[in-house]
C-alpha positions, 0 to 999 in steps of 0.5 A, spaced: 578 890 786 582 895 782 583 891 775 576 891 775 574 898 777 573 900 770 568 894 768 564 896 775 564 902 774 561 901 766 556 896 769 554 902 774 553 907 768 550 902 764 544 901 770 544 909 770 542 910 763 538 903 763 534 906 768 534 914 766 531 911 759 525 906 763 523 913 767 524 918 762 517 919 759 514 919 766 519 925 768 515 932 769 516 937 765 518 942 770 524 937 771 525 935 764 527 942 761 532 944 766 535 937 766 535 938 759 538 945 759 543 942 764 545 937 758 546 943 754 552 945 758 554 940 760 561 940 757 562 947 759 561 944 766 565 939 764 571 944 762 569 949 768 568 945 774 575 943 776 578 950 775 572 953 780 573 947 785 581 949 785 580 957 786 574 956 792 579 951 796 586 955 795 582 961 796 579 958 802 571 960 800 569 955 804 565 955 810 566 950 816 559 948 818 561 944 825 559 938 821 565 934 819 569 935 813 565 930 809 558 935 810 562 941 810 564 939 803 557 937 801 555 943 804 559 947 800 559 944 793 552 945 794 551 952 795 557 954 793 561 950 787 555 948 784 551 954 783 558 958 780 559 952 775 552 953 773 552 960 772 559 960 768 558 954 764 552 958 761 556 964 760 562 960 757 556 956 752 552 962 750 559 967 749 563 961 746 560 954 744 554 957 742 557 961 736 562 955 734 556 951 734 553 956 729 559 956 725 559 949 725 552 948 722 554 954 716 561 950 715 557 944 714 552 946 710 557 950 705 560 942 705 554 939 703 553 944 697 560 943 695 560 935 695 553 935 691 557 939 685 563 934 685 559 927 685 563 924 679 566 918 681 574 918 683 577 912 679 583 910 682 590 908 679 589 901 680 583 901 675 587 905 669 591 899 668 
């Protein structure tokens, strides 16, 4: 089954995306706006989540609710890890990622202007002979 797992996972994600596309227009605004904001900070969340999980577990910042390891992990993730990841991701997105995205727009617009100045085709050496 391990050899087929990447294909199975790809199928699961494809079904997830197709189902989202099918219902995306019917999602109420009060849900779609926060989901879009989460999508905006998703790269920051991706970069920071593992670090937060490691800090929370190594520093033993978890609580034992007496509900078994799986349920304790789920509750700790929901109450501790996810809010911290989202909060720090908003901070890193705002302080780091957005300024770089603004630089990219400026850089691309400058590149676009300079590329329009040099519109003459470049002749290849093979064409000269």
